[in-house]
C-alpha positions in Angstrom: -4.7 22.5 2.7 -8.4 23.8 1.6 -9.4 23.2 -1.5 -8.7 26.9 -2.8 -5.3 26.8 -1.8 -4.9 23.6 -3.5 -6.1 24.8 -6.6 -3.8 28.0 -6.3 -0.9 25.3 -6.3 -1.9 23.7 -9.2 -2.6 26.9 -11.0 1.1 27.9 -10.2 2.4 24.7 -11.4 0.3 24.6 -14.5 1.7 27.8 -15.5 5.1 26.3 -15.0 4.1 23.1 -17.6 3.1 26.5 -20.1 6.4 28.2 -19.8 9.5 26.9 -22.3 11.7 27.9 -19.7 10.7 24.8 -17.4 10.3 22.4 -20.5 13.0 20.2 -19.1 11.2 20.3 -15.6 7.9 19.2 -16.8 7.6 15.9 -14.9 8.5 17.4 -11.6 6.0 20.4 -11.9 3.5 18.1 -12.8 3.9 15.8 -10.4 3.3 18.9 -7.8 0.8 19.9 -9.5 -1.0 16.5 -8.7 0.5 17.1 -5.1 -1.0 19.8 -4.7 -4.7 18.1 -6.0 -3.9 14.9 -4.0 -1.2 14.7 -2.0 0.7 11.4 -2.0 3.9 10.3 -0.4 5.9 9.3 -3.6 5.4 9.5 -7.5 6.8 7.2 -10.2 5.9 8.2 -14.0 6.9 5.5 -16.7 6.2 5.1 -20.2 5.6 1.7 -21.5 4.5 -0.1 -24.4 4.1 -3.5 -26.1 8.1 -3.5 -27.5 9.7 -1.9 -24.4 11.1 -2.4 -20.9 9.2 0.9 -19.2 11.0 3.9 -19.4 11.7 6.0 -16.5 10.7 9.4 -16.9 10.9 10.9 -13.2 10.0 9.6 -9.9 10.5 10.7 -6.3 10.9 7.3 -4.4 12.9 7.9 -0.8 16.1 6.5 -1.7 16.1 4.2 1.0 13.9 1.9 -0.9 15.0 2.3 -4.3 16.7 -0.8 -4.7 13.2 -2.5 -3.3 11.2 -0.8 -5.3 12.1 0.7 -8.6 14.6 -1.6 -9.6 12.4 -4.7 -9.5 9.7 -3.0 -10.9 12.0 -2.4 -13.9 13.8 -5.6 -13.8 10.6 -7.6 -14.4 7.9 -7.1 -11.8 6.1 -4.6 -14.0 4.9 -7.7 -16.3 2.7 -8.3 -13.5 1.8 -4.7 -12.4 -2.3 -4.1 -13.0 -1.9 -0.6 -14.4 0.9 -2.1 -17.3 -1.2 -4.9 -17.8 -4.3 -2.7 -18.4 -2.3 -0.3 -20.5 -1.0 -3.1 -22.8 -4.7 -4.3 -23.3 -5.8 -1.0 -24.3 -7.6 0.7 -21.6 -8.5 4.2 -22.4 -6.7 7.3 -20.5 -8.0 8.2 -17.2 -7.2 8.1 -13.5 -7.8 4.6 -12.0 -7.8 3.1 -9.0 -6.4 -0.1 -8.2 -9.9 -2.1 -8.4 -10.7 -0.5 -11.8 -7.4 -1.8 -13.4 -7.2 -5.7 -11.1 -8.5 -8.5 -12.3 -11.8 -9.7 -11.2 -11.5 -11.0 -7.5 -8.1 -9.7 -7.0 -6.3 -10.3 -3.9 -5.4 -6.7 -2.9 -3.3 -8.1 0.2 -1.5 -10.5 -1.8 -0.4 -8.1 -4.4 0.6 -5.4 -1.4 2.6 -8.3 0.1 4.6 -9.0 -2.9 4.9 -5.5 -4.5 5.6 -3.2 -1.7 6.1 -4.9 1.8 9.9 -3.8 1.7 8.5 -0.5 0.2 6.0 -0.1 2.5 3.7 1.2 0.0 0.1 0.7 1.5 -2.4 2.2 -1.3 -1.8 3.3 -5.0 -4.0 5.1 -7.6 -2.8 6.0 -11.3 -3.2 8.0 -14.7 -2.7 5.9 -17.7 -2.0 7.8 -21.0 -2.1 6.5 -24.2 0.6 7.9 -26.2 1.3 8.4 -29.9 2.6 5.4 -31.8 1.1 3.0 -29.4 3.1 3.6 -26.2 1.4 4.6 -23.2 2.4 6.1 -19.6 1.9 5.2 -16.4 1.5 7.7 -13.6 1.6 6.4 -10.5 1.1 7.9 -7.0 1.5 6.1 -3.7 0.5 6.1 -0.3 3.0 4.7 2.4 2.5 2.6 5.7 1.1 5.0 8.2 -0.4 7.4 5.9 -3.8 8.3 5.2 -6.0 6.4 2.4 -6.1 8.9 -0.4 -9.2 11.0 0.4 -12.2 10.1 -2.0 -13.5 13.8 -2.4 -9.7 14.8 -3.8 -9.3 11.9 -6.0 -12.3 13.4 -8.1 -10.6 16.5 -7.5 -7.5 15.1 -9.4 -9.4 13.5 -12.0 -10.4 16.6 -13.5 -6.9 17.7 -14.1 -6.5 14.5 -16.6 -6.5 16.8 -19.7 -3.9 18.6 -18.3 -2.0 15.2 -17.1 -2.6 13.8 -20.4 -1.5 16.9 -22.4 1.8 17.4 -20.6 3.1 13.7 -20.2 2.7 13.3 -24.0 4.5 16.5 -24.8 6.8 15.6 -22.6 7.4 12.3 -24.7 7.2 13.6 -27.7 10.3 15.9 -27.1 12.2 12.6 -25.3 11.7 11.1 -29.2 12.7 14.5 -30.9 15.6 14.6 -29.0 17.2 10.8 -29.3 18.3 11.3 -25.6 16.4 8.1 -24.8 16.5 4.9 -26.9 13.3 3.1 -27.5 14.4 0.3 -29.2 15.1 -2.7 -26.0 14.9 -6.5 -27.2 14.5 -7.3 -23.2 11.2 -6.4 -23.0 10.0 -9.3 -25.2 12.2 -11.7 -23.6 10.8 -11.3 -20.1 7.5 -11.6 -21.9 8.6 -14.8 -23.5 10.0 -15.6 -19.7 6.6 -15.2 -18.3 4.9 -17.6 -21.3 6.9 -20.4 -20.2 7.6 -20.0 -16.4 7.2 -23.3 -14.9 7.1 -25.4 -18.4 10.1 -27.6 -17.2 8.7 -28.9 -13.8 4.9 -28.5 -14.1 2.1 -30.1 -16.2 0.6 -27.9 -18.6 -2.6 -27.1 -16.6 -0.3 -26.8 -13.6 2.2 -24.0 -15.1 -1.0 -22.2 -16.5 -2.7 -21.8 -13.1 0.6 -20.4 -12.0 1.2 -17.7 -14.5 -2.1 -16.6 -13.8 -1.9 -16.0 -10.1 1.6 -14.1 -11.3 -1.0 -12.0 -13.3 -3.0 -11.3 -10.3 -6.1 -13.6 -11.2 -7.9 -14.9 -8.1 -8.9 -18.4 -7.6 -12.5 -17.5 -8.4 -11.4 -16.1 -11.8 -8.8 -18.4 -13.2 -11.6 -20.7 -12.3 -13.8 -19.1 -14.3 -11.9 -18.5 -17.4 -10.6 -21.8 -17.3 -13.5 -23.4 -17.1 -12.8 -25.2 -13.9 -14.4 -25.9 -10.5 -12.3 -23.7 -7.7 -11.2 -26.8 -6.0 -9.5 -27.7 -9.1 -7.7 -24.5 -9.2 -6.5 -25.0 -5.5 -5.0 -28.6 -6.3 -3.1 -27.4 -9.5 -1.8 -24.6 -6.8 -0.9 -27.1 -4.5 0.8 -29.4 -6.5 2.5 -26.6 -8.4 3.7 -25.3 -5.3 4.6 -28.7 -4.0 7.2 -29.0 -7.1 8.5 -25.9 -6.6 9.0 -26.0 -3.3 7.3 -23.1 -1.9 4.2 -21.8 0.0 2.9 -19.2 -1.0 2.3 -16.5 -4.0 4.8 -14.0 -2.4 7.5 -16.8 -2.5 6.2 -17.3 -6.7 6.5 -13.7 -7.4 10.0 -13.7 -6.3 10.7 -16.8 -7.3 9.8 -16.0 -11.1 11.8 -12.4 -10.3 15.0 -14.2 -9.5 14.8 -16.8 -12.6 14.5 -14.2 -15.2 18.3 -13.6 -14.6 19.1 -17.3 -16.4 16.9 -17.0 -18.8 18.2 -17.8 -22.4 16.0 -16.0 -25.2 17.9 -18.0 -28.0 16.6 -21.6 -26.3 13.2 -20.2 -25.4 13.5 -22.6 -22.4 11.7 -22.4 -18.9 13.8 -20.0 -16.7 13.5 -22.3 -14.0 15.0 -25.0 -15.5 18.3 -23.0 -15.4 18.0 -21.3 -12.5 16.8 -24.2 -9.9 20.1 -26.1 -11.5 22.3 -23.3 -10.8 21.0 -22.8 -7.2 19.4 -25.8 -5.4 17.0 -25.1 -3.1 17.5 -27.3 0.5 
């Protein structure tokens, strides 16, 4: 599709965004319009905040991978998502490539391996939009394995649509709050954050647990060394010792160990979820 046809399609969807008759279909029309400017294989729109789990507002994720992609994300993997971490840190509204929100020295191969291997997602770009009340939204667009990467020129074309994207998502979120159709009160988010903060404490040394949690947040070895003011060799040593204690061999296994252990977290006790998880399901 050429630029003229793309803009023509975008304008048709924009007209529906302004039409009250399409108010309930706002996310669908917004994402369809974005797809006209920058084609993607799938999209996910969630609202996040420091006190809530991500609230899914819309997605067109293929049905056969929803249980591999959407469910794990909402169950706790979002805590490790660079877009989520950027939103929590207060990054300004905008369209971001992954390397623009990821920590320094971010390991892209490892990230896509641990998040998207089963969902077969190969590239991601996303809008982060600041919302009233301290919330923010993430509109993630993805390309799957076998598809071409995002066209840089079309990425810049989509970037020009940010004012419309921000306004449309804000209006939709205010409509949801006013209607009372979505509860925004959930203690589970803070419980998950607490679980991440104590993950590994029952098994690892203090420094090993600190290093492991920074890996979970997506930091590379060099970034961890810089932040902790230790050498790269020391970071690698702590990681090696931690992996041995946890009986794992990769960051991919570490990620899944954290997600699996969340089901055993007792928020009232505030103990390391690994303590209960490994006791209930000892590994050989």
